[in-house]
C-alpha positions in Angstrom: -13.8 28.0 -14.8 -14.5 27.0 -11.1 -15.5 23.4 -11.7 -12.5 21.9 -9.9 -12.3 19.0 -12.4 -9.7 16.4 -11.7 -6.4 17.0 -13.5 -3.2 14.9 -13.7 -0.2 16.9 -12.4 3.5 16.2 -12.0 2.9 15.5 -8.3 0.6 12.6 -9.1 3.5 10.4 -10.3 2.0 9.7 -13.7 4.4 11.6 -15.9 7.5 10.0 -17.3 9.9 12.0 -15.0 9.2 10.8 -11.5 6.8 8.0 -12.4 5.3 6.3 -9.4 2.9 3.5 -10.4 0.9 3.2 -7.1 0.5 6.9 -6.7 -0.5 7.4 -10.3 -3.1 4.6 -10.2 -4.6 6.1 -7.0 -4.9 9.5 -8.8 -6.5 7.9 -11.9 -9.0 5.9 -9.9 -9.9 8.9 -7.6 -10.2 11.2 -10.7 -12.5 8.8 -12.5 -14.7 8.4 -9.4 -14.8 12.3 -9.1 -15.8 12.6 -12.8 -18.9 10.3 -12.1 -20.9 13.2 -10.7 -20.0 15.4 -13.6 -20.9 12.7 -16.1 -24.2 12.1 -14.4 -24.9 15.9 -14.7 -24.2 15.7 -18.5 -26.4 12.6 -18.8 -29.3 14.5 -17.3 -28.7 17.7 -19.2 -27.5 16.6 -22.6 -30.6 14.5 -23.3 -29.9 13.8 -27.0 -26.7 12.0 -26.1 -28.0 10.3 -23.0 -27.1 6.7 -24.1 -23.6 7.7 -25.2 -23.0 9.5 -21.9 -24.5 6.7 -19.9 -22.1 4.2 -21.7 -19.1 6.6 -21.0 -20.1 6.9 -17.4 -20.5 3.2 -16.9 -17.1 2.5 -18.6 -15.4 5.2 -16.5 -16.8 3.8 -13.3 -15.8 0.2 -14.3 -12.3 1.5 -15.0 -12.1 3.3 -11.7 -13.1 0.1 -9.8 -10.6 -2.0 -11.8 -7.8 0.4 -11.2 -8.7 0.8 -7.5 -8.2 -3.0 -7.1 -4.6 -2.6 -8.5 -3.6 0.0 -5.8 -1.6 -1.3 -2.8 -4.1 0.3 -0.4 -7.5 0.6 -2.2 -8.9 2.6 0.8 -6.6 5.4 -0.1 -8.5 6.0 -3.4 -10.7 9.0 -2.8 -14.4 8.3 -3.6 -16.7 11.3 -3.1 -19.4 10.6 -0.6 -23.1 11.1 -1.3 -23.3 14.5 0.3 -20.3 15.8 -1.7 -21.8 14.5 -4.9 -25.2 16.1 -4.1 -23.6 19.4 -3.3 -21.7 19.4 -6.5 -24.7 18.3 -8.5 -26.7 21.2 -7.1 -23.9 23.6 -7.9 -23.7 22.4 -11.5 -27.5 22.9 -12.2 -28.2 26.0 -14.1 -31.3 27.6 -15.5 -29.2 29.3 -18.2 -28.9 27.2 -21.4 -25.7 28.9 -22.4 -24.0 28.2 -19.1 -25.2 24.6 -19.3 -23.6 24.1 -22.8 -20.3 25.7 -21.6 -20.3 23.5 -18.5 -20.9 20.4 -20.6 -18.1 21.4 -23.0 -15.6 22.1 -20.1 -16.4 18.8 -18.4 -15.9 16.8 -21.6 -12.8 18.7 -22.6 -11.2 18.1 -19.1 -12.3 14.5 -19.0 -10.7 13.9 -22.4 -7.5 15.7 -21.2 -7.5 13.6 -18.0 -7.8 10.4 -20.0 -5.1 11.4 -22.5 -2.6 12.2 -19.7 -3.2 8.9 -18.0 -2.4 6.9 -21.1 1.2 8.1 -21.2 
C-alpha cells in the first residue's frame, strides 16, 4: 500500500535494544498526530462506526498532546500542517467502495500495530 502510515522502527529508539526515551516519545507523538488525518477520513467514511472512531480519534489526539508535553523539546514533534492534511485527505478519498474498505482496514491495522509497538 502507498498510504505512508506511521510505523515504529528500530531507529525511533522505542525498542528494547537502543531504547531512547525522548526520541521514542517524539516518534509516538508525531505518529499519533499524523494518524489524526487518517482517523478523520475513517470517521467520514465509516458512518456506522462514527462515534467509535470519533472517540478513538479524540483519545489519540489527547495522548499525542500529553506525550508531546513530556518531550524535552516539544517543537521537535512533527505535527502535519493544514495543507499537508488536506492533501492527504484528498488523496484518501475514493469513489470505489472496495478501495474505501481496504483503505479503512489498512489504516486501522497499522494504527493497531503502531499502538502495540509503542507499549513495549
